[in-house]
C-alpha positions as CSV (number, residue, x, y, z in Angstrom):
1,M,0.0,0.1,0.0
2,H,1.3,3.6,-0.7
3,G,4.2,2.3,-2.7
4,R,5.6,-0.2,-0.1
5,P,6.9,-3.4,-1.6
6,R,5.6,-6.6,-0.3
7,R,8.0,-9.0,1.5
8,P,7.7,-12.6,1.0
9,A,6.1,-14.4,3.9
10,K,8.5,-16.5,6.0
11,P,7.3,-20.0,7.4
12,E,7.1,-18.6,10.9
13,D,5.0,-15.6,9.8
14,E,2.5,-17.9,8.0
15,A,2.3,-20.0,11.3
16,A,1.6,-17.0,13.3
17,S,-1.0,-15.5,11.0
18,S,-2.8,-18.8,10.9
19,A,-2.7,-18.9,14.6
20,K,-4.2,-15.4,14.7
21,A,-6.8,-16.1,12.2
22,A,-8.2,-19.2,14.3
23,K,-8.1,-17.0,17.4
24,L,-10.1,-14.5,15.6
25,R,-12.7,-16.8,14.3
26,D,-13.1,-18.0,17.8
27,L,-13.5,-14.8,19.3
28,Q,-16.0,-13.6,16.5
29,A,-18.0,-16.7,16.9
30,Q,-18.3,-16.1,20.7
31,V,-19.2,-12.3,20.3
32,L,-21.7,-13.1,17.7
33,Q,-23.4,-15.5,20.0
34,N,-23.5,-13.2,22.8
35,H,-24.7,-10.2,20.4
36,H,-27.7,-12.7,19.2
37,S,-28.5,-13.8,22.8
38,R,-28.2,-10.1,24.1
39,T,-25.8,-11.3,26.8
40,Y,-24.1,-8.2,28.4
41,T,-22.1,-9.6,31.2
42,K,-18.7,-8.3,32.2
43,E,-17.4,-11.5,30.7
44,A,-19.0,-11.1,27.5
45,I,-18.2,-7.4,27.0
46,G,-14.5,-8.6,27.8
47,L,-14.6,-10.8,24.6
48,S,-15.5,-8.1,22.6
49,F,-12.4,-6.0,23.8
50,K,-10.2,-8.8,23.0
51,L,-11.6,-9.0,19.4
52,L,-11.2,-5.3,19.0
53,E,-7.9,-5.4,20.3
54,I,-6.9,-7.7,17.3
55,N,-9.2,-6.5,14.7
56,P,-10.5,-2.8,15.2
57,E,-12.7,-3.0,12.1
58,A,-15.1,-5.7,13.6
59,Y,-18.1,-3.5,13.2
60,T,-20.4,-6.0,15.0
61,A,-18.1,-6.0,17.9
62,W,-18.6,-2.1,18.1
63,N,-22.4,-2.3,17.6
64,Y,-22.6,-4.9,20.4
65,R,-20.6,-2.8,22.7
66,K,-23.1,0.3,22.0
67,L,-26.0,-2.0,22.8
68,A,-24.2,-3.4,26.1
69,F,-23.4,0.1,27.0
70,Q,-26.9,1.4,26.8
71,H,-28.2,-1.7,28.5
72,N,-25.8,-1.4,31.5
73,I,-25.8,2.3,31.9
74,K,-29.5,2.2,32.7
75,E,-28.6,0.5,36.0
76,L,-26.2,3.2,37.1
77,Y,-27.2,6.4,38.9
78,D,-24.1,7.6,40.6
79,P,-22.6,10.2,38.2
80,E,-19.2,9.1,39.0
81,A,-20.0,5.6,38.0
82,I,-21.5,6.7,34.7
83,R,-18.4,8.8,34.2
84,S,-16.3,5.8,34.9
85,A,-18.2,3.5,32.4
86,A,-17.8,6.2,29.8
87,D,-14.1,6.4,30.4
88,D,-13.7,2.7,30.2
89,E,-15.3,2.7,26.8
90,L,-13.1,5.7,25.5
91,R,-10.1,3.7,26.7
92,V,-11.3,0.7,24.5
93,V,-11.3,3.1,21.7
94,E,-7.7,4.3,22.4
95,V,-6.4,0.7,22.5
96,A,-8.3,-0.1,19.1
97,L,-6.7,3.4,17.5
98,R,-3.0,2.3,18.8
99,Q,-3.6,-1.0,16.6
100,N,-5.1,0.9,13.6
101,P,-5.2,4.7,13.6
102,K,-7.4,4.9,10.5
103,S,-10.2,2.7,11.9
104,Y,-13.7,3.9,10.9
105,G,-15.5,1.8,13.6
106,A,-13.2,3.1,16.3
107,W,-13.7,6.9,15.4
108,Y,-17.3,6.4,15.0
109,H,-17.9,4.9,18.4
110,R,-15.8,7.6,20.0
111,K,-18.2,10.2,18.4
112,W,-21.2,8.3,19.3
113,L,-20.0,8.2,23.1
114,L,-19.6,12.0,23.2
115,N,-22.8,12.5,21.6
116,Q,-24.3,10.7,24.4
117,K,-23.4,13.5,26.7
118,L,-23.4,11.3,29.9
119,A,-20.4,13.1,31.3
120,P,-18.4,16.3,30.8
121,V,-16.0,15.9,27.9
122,D,-12.2,16.3,29.0
123,S,-11.1,18.6,26.0
124,K,-7.5,18.5,27.0
125,R,-7.5,14.6,26.9
126,E,-9.3,14.5,23.4
127,F,-7.0,17.3,21.7
128,G,-4.2,15.6,23.2
129,L,-5.0,12.3,21.7
130,L,-5.5,13.9,18.4
131,D,-2.0,16.0,18.6
132,K,-0.3,12.4,19.4
133,L,-2.1,10.6,16.4
134,L,-1.4,13.5,13.9
135,K,2.3,13.7,14.8
136,V,2.4,10.0,13.7
137,D,0.4,10.8,10.7
138,A,-0.2,14.3,9.9
139,R,-2.6,13.5,6.9
140,N,-4.8,11.0,8.9
141,F,-8.1,12.2,7.4
142,H,-9.9,10.2,10.2
143,G,-8.1,12.2,12.8
144,W,-8.8,15.4,10.9
145,N,-12.7,14.5,10.6
146,Y,-12.7,14.0,14.3
147,R,-11.1,17.1,15.0
148,R,-13.7,19.1,13.0
149,F,-16.2,17.0,15.0
150,L,-14.6,18.0,18.5
151,A,-14.2,21.6,17.6
152,R,-18.0,22.0,16.6
153,F,-18.8,19.9,19.8
154,M,-16.8,22.0,22.2
155,G,-17.6,25.3,20.2
156,V,-14.0,26.1,19.5
157,P,-14.0,29.1,17.1
158,D,-13.0,28.4,13.4
159,E,-10.5,31.1,13.6
160,E,-8.5,29.1,16.1
161,E,-8.9,26.0,14.0
162,L,-7.7,27.9,10.9
163,K,-4.5,28.9,12.8
164,Y,-4.1,25.2,13.5
165,T,-4.3,24.2,9.9
166,M,-1.6,26.9,9.2
167,D,0.9,25.6,11.9
168,K,0.5,22.0,10.3
169,I,0.9,23.3,6.7
170,S,4.1,25.4,7.9
171,D,5.3,21.9,9.2
172,N,4.6,20.0,5.8
173,F,3.3,21.7,2.6
174,S,2.4,18.1,1.7
175,N,-0.3,18.0,4.3
176,Y,-3.3,17.3,2.1
177,S,-5.8,17.0,5.0
178,A,-4.7,20.3,6.6
179,W,-5.3,22.1,3.2
180,H,-8.8,20.3,3.0
181,N,-9.5,21.4,6.6
182,R,-8.5,25.0,5.6
183,S,-10.9,25.3,2.8
184,I,-14.0,24.0,4.8
185,L,-13.1,26.4,7.7
186,L,-12.6,29.4,5.1
187,S,-16.0,28.6,3.5
188,N,-17.7,28.8,6.9
189,L,-16.0,32.1,7.9
190,L,-16.8,33.8,4.5
191,I,-20.5,32.6,4.6
192,Q,-20.9,33.9,8.2
193,Q,-19.1,37.1,7.3
194,S,-17.0,36.6,10.6
195,K,-14.7,39.6,11.9
196,G,-11.8,39.9,9.4
197,F,-13.4,37.7,6.6
198,E,-15.7,40.2,5.2
199,S,-13.7,40.5,2.1
200,K,-13.4,37.5,-0.2
201,Q,-10.9,39.6,-2.5
202,K,-8.5,40.0,0.4
203,I,-8.9,36.7,1.9
204,F,-8.5,34.7,-1.5
205,S,-5.4,37.0,-2.5
206,E,-3.6,35.9,0.6
207,E,-4.7,32.3,0.1
208,F,-3.6,32.4,-3.5
209,E,0.0,33.8,-2.1
210,L,0.3,31.0,0.5
211,V,-0.4,28.2,-2.0
212,T,1.8,29.5,-4.6
213,Q,4.6,29.3,-2.3
214,A,3.8,25.9,-1.5
215,L,3.6,25.2,-5.4
216,F,7.0,26.6,-6.2
217,T,8.6,24.8,-3.2
218,D,7.5,21.3,-4.3
219,P,5.8,21.4,-7.8
220,S,5.5,17.7,-7.8
221,D,3.3,17.6,-4.6
222,Q,-0.4,17.3,-5.4
223,S,-1.8,18.6,-1.9
224,G,-1.1,22.3,-3.0
225,W,-2.5,21.9,-6.6
226,F,-5.9,20.5,-5.2
227,Y,-6.3,23.4,-2.8
228,H,-5.4,25.7,-5.6
229,L,-8.2,24.1,-7.7
230,W,-10.6,24.8,-5.0
231,L,-9.3,28.4,-4.6
232,L,-10.2,28.7,-8.4
233,A,-13.6,27.4,-8.2
234,Q,-14.3,30.0,-5.4
235,T,-12.8,32.8,-7.5
236,S,-14.4,32.1,-10.7
237,T,-18.1,31.5,-9.7
238,P,-20.8,33.8,-8.5
239,D,-21.6,33.8,-4.7
240,N,-25.2,33.0,-5.2
241,P,-27.0,30.7,-7.5
242,Q,-28.1,32.2,-10.7
243,L,-30.7,31.2,-13.3
244,I,-29.0,31.4,-16.6
245,A,-31.6,29.9,-19.1
246,S,-35.1,29.0,-19.4
247,W,-37.5,27.3,-21.7
248,P,-39.9,28.8,-23.0
249,F,-37.6,31.8,-23.1
250,N,-39.0,35.3,-22.4
251,G,-41.3,36.3,-25.2
252,A,-41.6,32.9,-26.7
253,K,-45.0,31.9,-28.4
254,L,-45.7,28.3,-28.5
255,S,-48.2,26.9,-30.9
256,S,-50.1,23.5,-31.1
257,S,-50.5,23.6,-34.8
258,L,-48.6,21.5,-37.0
259,V,-49.5,23.5,-40.3
260,K,-47.0,26.1,-41.3
261,E,-49.4,28.4,-42.9
262,K,-51.8,28.6,-39.7
263,V,-48.8,29.4,-37.7
264,E,-47.5,32.1,-39.9
265,K,-50.9,33.8,-40.1
266,S,-50.7,34.0,-36.4
267,T,-47.2,35.0,-35.6
268,L,-43.9,34.6,-37.5
269,S,-42.1,33.6,-34.4
270,S,-44.4,30.9,-33.0
271,I,-42.7,27.6,-32.1
272,W,-44.5,24.2,-32.5
273,C,-44.5,22.4,-29.1
274,H,-45.2,18.6,-29.5
275,S,-46.4,18.1,-25.9
276,L,-49.3,20.6,-26.5
277,K,-50.9,17.9,-28.5
278,E,-51.2,16.1,-25.1
279,R,-52.3,19.2,-23.4
280,I,-48.9,19.5,-21.6
281,V,-46.9,22.9,-21.3
282,P,-43.2,22.0,-20.1
283,I,-41.4,24.8,-18.3
284,V,-37.6,24.2,-17.6
285,L,-35.3,26.5,-15.4
286,Y,-31.5,26.0,-15.5
287,F,-29.3,27.2,-12.9
288,N,-25.6,27.9,-13.0
289,E,-25.2,25.4,-10.0
290,P,-27.2,22.5,-8.4
291,V,-29.9,23.9,-6.1
292,K,-32.9,22.6,-4.4
293,G,-36.2,24.0,-3.1
294,L,-38.2,25.0,-6.3
295,N,-41.9,24.8,-5.3
296,Q,-45.2,26.7,-5.7
297,S,-44.0,29.2,-3.2
298,S,-40.4,29.8,-4.7
299,V,-41.6,30.0,-8.5
300,K,-44.9,32.1,-8.9
301,L,-46.9,31.1,-11.9
302,K,-49.8,33.0,-13.5
303,S,-52.0,32.4,-16.5
304,D,-55.3,32.8,-17.8
305,L,-55.0,29.2,-18.7
306,D,-56.4,26.6,-16.0
307,F,-53.3,24.5,-15.0
308,G,-55.0,23.2,-11.7
309,K,-53.6,23.8,-8.2
310,D,-51.1,21.0,-7.9
311,I,-48.1,22.3,-9.6
312,R,-45.1,20.2,-8.8
313,W,-41.4,21.1,-9.8
314,R,-39.1,18.3,-10.1
315,A,-35.2,18.2,-10.3
316,L,-34.1,16.6,-13.7
317,S,-31.2,15.0,-12.1
318,V,-30.1,11.2,-12.5
319,T,-29.1,11.5,-8.7
320,D,-31.7,11.5,-5.8
321,S,-29.9,14.2,-3.7
322,G,-32.6,16.7,-4.3
323,Y,-30.1,19.4,-6.0
324,S,-30.2,19.8,-9.5
325,N,-29.0,22.5,-12.1
326,C,-32.3,21.8,-14.1
327,W,-35.9,21.8,-12.7
328,A,-39.1,21.1,-14.9
329,T,-42.7,21.3,-14.3
330,H,-45.5,20.1,-16.8
331,L,-48.4,21.9,-16.7
332,Q,-51.5,20.2,-17.6
333,I,-54.0,22.4,-19.6
334,A,-57.7,21.9,-18.4
335,N,-59.2,24.5,-20.5
336,E,-61.4,23.3,-23.7
337,W,-60.9,25.3,-27.0
338,S,-62.9,25.0,-30.2
339,S,-61.1,27.8,-32.3
340,S,-57.8,29.4,-32.3
341,Q,-56.9,31.2,-28.9
342,Q,-54.0,32.7,-27.3
343,Y,-53.1,32.8,-23.7
344,S,-50.1,34.2,-21.6
345,V,-48.1,32.7,-18.9
346,D,-46.1,34.6,-16.2
347,V,-43.2,33.2,-14.4
348,S,-41.7,35.0,-11.6
349,I,-38.9,33.9,-9.6
350,P,-38.1,36.4,-6.7
351,C,-35.5,36.4,-4.1
352,S,-35.8,33.3,-2.1
353,D,-34.5,31.7,1.0
354,D,-36.1,28.5,-0.2
355,I,-33.9,28.1,-3.5
356,V,-30.4,27.2,-1.9
357,S,-27.2,25.7,-3.5
358,R,-25.1,23.2,-1.8
359,S,-22.8,25.6,-0.2
360,G,-25.9,27.0,1.6
361,S,-26.2,30.2,-0.5
362,T,-29.6,31.4,-1.4
363,Y,-31.1,32.7,-4.6
364,N,-31.0,36.5,-4.7
365,C,-31.5,37.6,-8.6
366,P,-35.1,38.0,-9.3
367,V,-36.4,37.0,-12.8
368,H,-39.6,37.5,-14.6
369,L,-40.5,35.7,-17.8
370,T,-43.6,35.9,-20.0
371,F,-44.4,33.5,-22.9
372,A,-47.5,33.0,-24.9
373,I,-49.4,29.8,-25.8
374,E,-51.4,29.5,-29.0
375,L,-54.0,26.7,-29.0
376,I,-55.1,26.2,-32.7
377,S,-58.0,24.0,-33.4
378,D,-57.5,22.3,-36.7
379,E,-57.6,18.9,-38.4
380,A,-53.6,18.9,-38.4
381,Q,-53.8,17.8,-34.7
382,D,-54.4,14.2,-36.0
383,I,-51.6,14.2,-38.6
384,D,-49.3,11.4,-37.9
385,L,-45.5,12.6,-38.0
386,F,-44.1,9.2,-37.8
387,D,-46.1,7.4,-40.4
388,K,-42.7,6.8,-42.2
389,P,-39.6,5.9,-40.6
390,V,-37.3,9.1,-39.7
391,S,-33.9,8.8,-41.6
392,W,-30.8,10.3,-40.4
393,N,-28.9,11.2,-43.8
394,R,-25.6,12.9,-43.0
395,S,-25.1,13.3,-46.7
396,E,-28.0,15.8,-47.0
397,S,-26.6,19.4,-46.7
398,F,-28.1,21.6,-43.9
399,Q,-30.6,24.2,-44.7
400,P,-29.8,27.1,-42.3
401,H,-32.3,29.3,-41.1
402,E,-32.8,32.4,-43.1
403,N,-34.0,34.6,-40.4
404,H,-31.5,34.3,-37.6
405,E,-34.0,36.3,-35.3
406,S,-36.2,33.2,-35.5
407,M,-33.4,31.2,-33.4
408,P,-34.1,31.6,-29.7
409,F,-30.5,31.4,-28.9
410,D,-29.8,34.7,-27.5
411,L,-33.3,34.8,-25.8
412,L,-32.3,31.7,-23.7
413,K,-29.8,33.6,-21.7
414,I,-31.0,35.3,-18.6
415,T,-28.3,36.3,-16.2
416,S,-25.2,35.3,-18.0
417,A,-24.9,38.7,-19.4
418,L,-24.8,40.4,-16.0
419,V,-21.3,41.4,-15.0
420,E,-20.5,41.1,-11.3
421,E,-18.9,44.1,-9.7
422,D,-15.9,42.2,-8.7
423,S,-15.4,40.4,-12.1
424,N,-12.5,42.7,-13.0
425,W,-10.7,41.8,-9.9
426,H,-11.2,38.1,-10.5
427,F,-10.1,38.3,-14.0
428,E,-7.0,40.2,-13.1
429,R,-6.2,37.7,-10.3
430,L,-6.7,34.6,-12.6
431,S,-4.4,36.4,-15.5
432,E,-1.7,36.9,-12.6
433,E,-2.0,33.2,-11.8
434,I,-1.7,32.0,-15.6
435,D,1.4,34.1,-16.0
436,L,2.9,32.9,-12.9
437,F,2.4,29.3,-13.7
438,R,3.7,29.7,-17.2
439,E,7.0,30.4,-15.5
440,L,7.3,27.2,-14.0
441,P,10.1,25.3,-15.6
442,D,8.4,21.6,-15.7
443,D,6.4,21.9,-19.0
444,N,5.4,18.3,-18.6
445,S,3.9,18.5,-15.2
446,K,0.3,17.3,-15.4
447,F,-0.6,19.5,-12.5
448,V,0.5,22.7,-14.1
449,K,-1.1,21.8,-17.3
450,L,-4.3,21.0,-15.7
451,T,-4.2,24.1,-13.6
452,L,-3.6,26.3,-16.4
453,A,-6.3,24.7,-18.4
454,R,-8.8,25.3,-15.4
455,L,-7.5,29.0,-15.1
456,L,-8.0,29.6,-18.9
457,L,-11.7,28.4,-18.7
458,A,-12.3,30.4,-15.7
459,C,-11.1,33.4,-17.6
460,A,-13.2,32.3,-20.5
461,A,-16.4,32.1,-18.1
462,I,-15.8,35.6,-16.9
463,K,-15.3,37.1,-20.4
464,S,-18.6,35.4,-21.5
465,R,-20.3,37.7,-19.0
466,G,-19.2,40.5,-20.7
467,R,-19.6,39.1,-24.2
468,S,-15.9,39.1,-25.1
469,L,-16.2,36.2,-27.5
470,I,-13.1,36.4,-29.2
471,E,-11.0,36.4,-26.0
472,R,-13.2,33.7,-24.8
473,K,-12.8,31.5,-27.9
474,R,-8.8,31.9,-27.4
475,Y,-8.9,30.9,-24.2
476,C,-10.9,27.8,-24.9
477,E,-8.5,26.8,-27.8
478,E,-5.5,27.0,-25.7
479,A,-7.3,24.9,-22.7
480,M,-8.1,22.1,-25.3
481,G,-4.5,22.1,-26.2
482,Y,-3.6,21.4,-22.7
483,F,-6.2,18.7,-22.2
484,S,-4.9,17.2,-25.5
485,D,-1.4,17.0,-24.1
486,L,-2.6,15.5,-20.7
487,I,-4.3,12.6,-22.5
488,R,-0.7,11.9,-23.9
489,L,1.2,12.4,-20.6
490,D,-1.2,10.8,-18.2
491,P,-3.1,8.0,-20.0
492,S,-4.3,6.7,-16.8
493,H,-6.7,9.4,-16.4
494,K,-7.3,9.5,-20.2
495,R,-11.1,9.5,-19.9
496,Y,-11.3,12.4,-17.4
497,Y,-9.2,14.6,-19.8
498,E,-11.6,13.6,-22.8
499,D,-14.5,14.6,-20.8
500,E,-13.1,17.9,-19.9
501,R,-12.0,18.5,-23.5
502,S,-15.5,17.8,-24.8
503,L,-17.0,20.2,-22.4
504,V,-14.6,22.9,-23.8
505,L,-15.3,21.7,-27.2
506,M,-19.0,22.3,-26.5
507,D,-18.5,25.6,-25.0
508,K,-16.6,26.6,-28.1
509,L,-19.2,25.4,-30.4
510,T,-22.2,26.8,-28.6
511,C,-21.0,30.1,-27.0
512,D,-22.2,32.5,-29.9
513,M,-24.8,32.5,-32.5
514,E,-22.6,32.9,-35.4
515,T,-20.5,29.7,-34.6
516,F,-23.6,27.6,-33.5
517,M,-25.6,28.3,-36.6
518,K,-22.8,26.1,-38.6
519,H,-24.4,23.2,-36.6
520,C,-28.1,24.4,-36.8
521,S,-30.8,23.8,-39.4
522,V,-34.4,22.9,-39.9
523,K,-36.0,19.6,-40.4
524,V,-38.7,20.2,-42.7
525,E,-41.5,17.9,-43.7
526,P,-44.0,19.2,-46.6
527,N,-46.6,21.8,-45.2
528,L,-45.6,21.3,-41.7
529,V,-43.8,23.5,-39.2
530,P,-40.0,22.9,-39.3
531,L,-38.3,21.6,-36.3
532,N,-35.0,23.1,-34.9
533,H,-32.3,20.6,-35.8
534,V,-29.0,20.6,-34.4
535,Q,-26.1,18.4,-35.6
536,L,-23.1,17.8,-33.5
537,C,-21.6,14.6,-35.4
538,S,-18.2,13.2,-35.6
539,L,-16.6,15.6,-33.1
540,S,-15.0,12.9,-30.6
541,L,-17.3,14.0,-27.9
542,T,-17.3,11.7,-24.8
543,R,-19.5,14.0,-22.8
544,I,-22.5,16.4,-23.2
545,G,-21.9,20.0,-21.7
546,F,-23.8,23.3,-21.8
547,A,-27.1,21.7,-22.2
548,E,-28.7,25.0,-21.0
549,R,-27.8,26.2,-24.8
550,L,-29.7,23.2,-26.3
551,I,-33.0,23.3,-24.4
552,W,-34.9,24.6,-27.7
553,V,-33.7,21.8,-29.8
554,Q,-36.2,19.4,-31.2
555,V,-34.2,17.2,-33.3
556,L,-30.5,16.5,-32.1
557,D,-28.0,14.5,-34.1
558,L,-25.0,13.3,-31.9
559,G,-24.1,10.3,-34.3
560,H,-20.5,9.2,-34.7
561,N,-19.0,10.4,-31.4
562,S,-17.7,8.6,-28.4
563,L,-20.2,9.3,-25.8
564,R,-20.5,6.9,-23.0
565,S,-23.5,8.6,-21.2
566,V,-26.2,11.1,-22.3
567,E,-26.3,13.0,-18.9
568,G,-27.5,16.5,-19.6
569,L,-29.8,15.7,-22.4
570,E,-32.8,15.6,-19.6
571,A,-33.1,19.2,-19.8
572,L,-34.1,19.1,-23.5
573,Q,-37.9,18.9,-22.8
574,Q,-38.6,19.9,-26.3
575,L,-36.7,17.1,-27.9
576,V,-38.7,14.9,-30.3
577,S,-35.8,13.1,-32.2
578,L,-32.5,12.0,-31.0
579,N,-29.7,10.1,-32.9
580,I,-26.8,8.8,-30.9
581,S,-25.8,5.9,-33.3
582,N,-22.1,5.0,-33.4
583,N,-21.1,5.8,-30.0
584,Q,-19.7,4.2,-26.9
585,I,-23.0,3.5,-25.1
586,S,-22.6,0.1,-23.3
587,S,-25.7,-0.1,-21.2
588,F,-29.2,1.0,-20.9
589,T,-28.5,2.5,-17.4
590,A,-26.3,5.2,-19.2
591,L,-29.5,6.2,-21.1
592,E,-31.6,6.8,-17.9
593,P,-31.7,10.7,-18.6
594,L,-33.8,10.0,-21.6
595,T,-36.7,8.8,-19.4
596,K,-37.1,12.3,-18.2
597,I,-38.1,13.7,-21.7
598,I,-41.7,13.5,-22.2
599,S,-41.7,14.5,-25.8
600,L,-39.1,12.1,-27.1
601,K,-40.6,10.0,-30.0
602,V,-37.8,8.9,-32.2
603,L,-34.4,7.5,-30.8
604,D,-31.5,5.8,-32.5
605,L,-29.2,3.6,-30.7
606,S,-27.9,1.8,-33.3
607,F,-24.3,0.5,-33.4
608,N,-23.2,1.2,-29.9
609,K,-22.0,-1.4,-27.3
610,I,-24.9,-2.4,-25.5
611,G,-25.0,-6.1,-24.4
612,A,-21.4,-6.6,-25.9
613,H,-19.8,-7.8,-22.6
614,S,-21.5,-10.8,-20.9
615,I,-20.8,-9.2,-17.4
616,D,-21.1,-5.5,-17.8
617,T,-20.4,-3.8,-14.7
618,T,-21.4,-0.4,-15.9
619,R,-24.9,-1.4,-15.6
620,Y,-24.5,-0.9,-11.9
621,I,-22.1,2.0,-11.3
622,C,-24.1,4.8,-13.1
623,S,-25.2,7.8,-11.1
624,S,-28.5,6.2,-10.0
625,P,-29.0,2.5,-11.3
626,F,-32.4,1.7,-12.3
627,S,-32.4,-1.1,-9.6
628,H,-32.7,1.5,-7.1
629,K,-36.1,2.6,-8.1
630,V,-39.1,1.5,-5.9
631,E,-41.3,1.2,-8.9
632,A,-38.9,-1.7,-10.2
633,C,-41.0,-4.2,-8.4
634,E,-44.3,-3.5,-10.4
635,A,-42.5,-3.4,-13.6
636,F,-40.8,-7.0,-13.0
637,E,-43.8,-8.4,-11.7
638,E,-45.6,-7.5,-15.0
639,C,-42.7,-9.2,-16.9
640,W,-42.5,-12.3,-14.9
641,K,-46.1,-12.9,-15.6
642,K,-45.3,-12.8,-19.5
643,S,-42.3,-15.0,-18.8
644,I,-39.6,-12.4,-19.7
645,N,-36.1,-13.0,-18.5
646,V,-35.9,-10.3,-15.9
647,E,-32.5,-11.2,-14.6
648,E,-31.1,-10.4,-18.0
649,Y,-33.0,-7.6,-19.2
650,W,-33.9,-5.6,-16.0
651,D,-32.1,-2.6,-17.2
652,A,-34.0,-2.6,-20.6
653,I,-37.3,-3.3,-19.1
654,L,-37.0,-0.2,-16.6
655,F,-35.7,2.0,-19.4
656,F,-38.2,1.2,-22.2
657,E,-41.4,0.9,-20.0
658,T,-41.0,4.7,-19.3
659,L,-40.8,5.8,-22.8
660,K,-43.4,6.6,-25.5
661,L,-41.3,6.0,-28.6
662,A,-42.8,5.8,-32.0
663,Q,-39.4,4.7,-33.6
664,L,-36.6,2.9,-32.2
665,D,-33.3,2.0,-34.0
666,I,-31.1,-0.5,-32.0
667,K,-29.4,-2.6,-34.7
668,G,-25.6,-3.0,-34.4
669,N,-25.6,-3.7,-30.6
670,A,-25.0,-7.1,-29.4
671,V,-28.2,-7.0,-27.4
672,A,-30.4,-6.5,-30.7
673,S,-29.1,-9.8,-32.2
674,K,-31.2,-11.8,-29.4
675,E,-34.7,-12.9,-30.5
676,D,-36.2,-12.8,-27.1
677,F,-35.1,-9.0,-26.8
678,R,-36.6,-8.1,-30.1
679,T,-39.8,-9.6,-28.8
680,L,-39.5,-7.7,-25.6
681,V,-39.1,-4.3,-26.9
682,P,-42.8,-3.8,-28.6
683,M,-44.2,-5.4,-25.6
684,L,-42.7,-2.7,-23.6
685,I,-43.4,0.2,-25.8
686,P,-47.0,-0.1,-27.1
687,S,-46.7,3.1,-29.1
688,L,-43.8,1.7,-31.1
689,K,-44.4,1.9,-34.7
690,W,-40.8,1.1,-36.2
691,L,-38.1,-1.1,-35.0
692,D,-34.9,-0.7,-37.1
693,A,-36.9,0.8,-40.1
694,E,-39.4,-2.2,-40.0
695,C,-42.8,-2.2,-38.9
696,A,-42.8,-3.0,-35.2
697,N,-46.2,-5.0,-35.3
């Protein structure tokens, strides 16, 4: 471990190890028996001590001691006896920590004991224990974690703890745990606006100077580099969450009619919305960082349409954390209409303590949006858009929008055009850092290149607020060069660098209308409203970024890239057709974000890697595996009744049963060659008309 070579085992070592293992098995069996029988005698508790003395990671023994302690303490009424019992238990923890200073169970047990508050805590003893352990291993993150707990428990001011981190960093610049603790303490002090910590500029300037000394002292040590990345994140992002895009955008006019002439008579800027056929209006709000707390109180809706009273906002995220950059609600229209009518919808987001970021900062940038909905009654509502298979013919030339004003690109942006008062300081500080790191002699240091790339992207983000697009593109180009170098220099982290390079490329392609228009066109059907079409093919993309700039897209072609996931596309609630053929998708769990798009009707998954491996671990390591869903039981029950192999196709079942596709292309994947799978798909998707360009029925 940590670069230490293994020594070949000697015969006497093997004998001692066997004897120790036999003793452990015997002790474990006795402790388990006492645990099950709830035997809490002095002798039984002594056996658990002997086990923990040898193996501090025996979690059951710690849990047994908790139960025994709670049981026996009920019989004690003398405060001194209670204190003595607690001290005995603390000493057991100390014995275990001498054996293994990084024992999760031991540190947790000590926290648990203090939280019982049965006796006054001897702070000198507790901090003394930590000092001894951190002298042996100054980076023991278990010890630092306990120190944070103890400081909060004892009410030690954050300022004092910050001085302690400085002492440890002065002893050794390589103390990653001290740097990490420093970042936590500084965040708290700045949020609380403690005395001496009112100015972020002053504090971060001092911190940049401190970490720069560490980096120039030993450029090969990664501790300081990670702290520098944290400082960079604090310097280049706004203090409070901001709404950066919405759909519909302010001033938009959505139409339910498919007939081009009828839309044009009403308004030249109308946008056909597929979900209006089902009387649903999607509203999407996209923030610059993950937030929680969107509800009827924090987002005010007003309209002459009847949407009912139960309006729910949901986080469009693949995790269940409750935080998300993207939030959506799907308003169900209750009104009846017999002729063409236009309605307005107002969306107001005032300053709100309900909308909170992960760092605890609240939303303080009020926004008001208004859009119109045209409900046009005509025979075109019954037109079948998918009576023929949709083809993705890349040889066809794009038909660019003749009227750029019809593209909602610039209208999507909300607060990204706001320039913060301290942006100039941010930019100057970051520019100084770029010049400084370019002076480092080691051109092939992966930390130098990664930090320079991050600094350049932070400058690009600040420039975007002031619309300095030429400079922004220059920063992006240079950052992409660094990520290309890193792929070559550090192949073990190749995928990470590829993902970062993809994000920069997406930023570069979509940061302004002139560049983006080269990838935009209209998907035209005779006499029907054209669909907004974006083509981002053959760009070696491995990850999707800047989805807030794509939320107006209705047809998206991402074919012939290297995508391993589609995370980010869940924001595209207007999306009707999606092509992700010829990518690197290896499981249906990687496609979970698509289940959140209610308008999706055409999906091309052909020539990916789904089912290529008999044991596909990626089915279980996605951000939020389908297997964690409660509703899985009902879906599986139905499939078992129909004799479907649930064990083999569980992820496919939970993916397809949520979709309402009209067309699916899946040829070229290993799973598509299985006859039972091809039988399963139409069963799971009753609305399916076309499977691999053939009639699904």
